[in-house]
N, C-alpha and C positions, 0 to 999 in steps of 0.2 A: 757508634764506632766507625772509624774511617776504614777505607780500603786496605790501607797500609796496617792498621791496627790489627784487623781481622786476619790479614795474611800472616802477620807476625805471630799472632796468638796461634793460628793453626800450626805454623812452623815449630813454635816452642812446645805444643802438645805432640807433635810428632817425634821431635827429638826426645822428649820425657818418655814417650811409649816405647822408643827404639832403645833407651837405656834402661828399661824396666822399672821406671819410677812411677808408673801409672798402676793403680790398683782397681780391680774390678772392672776392667775395660772389656768390650765385646770385640772379638776378632772374627771376621768372616773369611773363610777360605772357599774358593771356587774351585772345583775340579774341571780342568780343561781337557776335552777329549783329544786325543792325538789321532789324526788320519793319515792314511797312506794315499796321497792324492793320485798317484800314478796308478795304483792298484785299482782305485775307484773308476778312474777314466778308462782303463782297460777293460773292466767289466761292463762299461757302457757302450763299448764298441765304437766310440767316437775318436777321431784324430784329435791331437792336441788343439788345432785351430777350431774344430767344431765344438770340443768340450768347453773351452775357454768362452767362446760366443754364447754357448747354451746357458752358462751359469753367469754370464755378464761380467767377465774379467778379461784383461788383456792377455794375450798368449804369453808375454814375457812374465807376467804375474804367475800364471799357471806353471811355466817353466821353473821359476824360482821355487815354487811349492814342490815340484816333483824332484828337483835336484837338492832339496834340503836347505837352500840358502834363505829361505824365508818360511813362515808357517801361517797358514791361513787363520784369521781371527774374526771375531763377531759373527755377523750373518753369513758370511762365506763358510766358517767354520761349521755352523749349525747345517747349512745346506749340504755341505760335503758329508757330515755324519749322517744325514737322512739318506743321501745317495749311496753311502757305504752299506746301509741297511737294505736299500731297495734301488739298485741301479736303473731299474726300468723307469724311474720316475722321470728322468730327462725326456725319454722319447713320449711318455704319457702325457706329460705336462707341457712339453716343449716340442711338439711334433716337427717344427722347422728346423730343428738342430741337426737333423740327418741330411 
């Protein structure tokens, strides 16, 4: 099967699924945790610049998260969820952050 044929088949399957024409299909739903980035950062006691550096993101990215213009995803979301439960992890694991 060519790449084009494979893509076309996938698109046709997605269209059939969206129009409820597919029987016995399996759907996976992933629950995404919502985090309050500003509150997490405040509990760590770090400035925006320090916190952004400690978790490896640009300060602009952190600002976008804190102001609700963007939401963290993937590994950043997991890390923030961990920090939400235990804010001291930043100072414990990344002592240079202070």
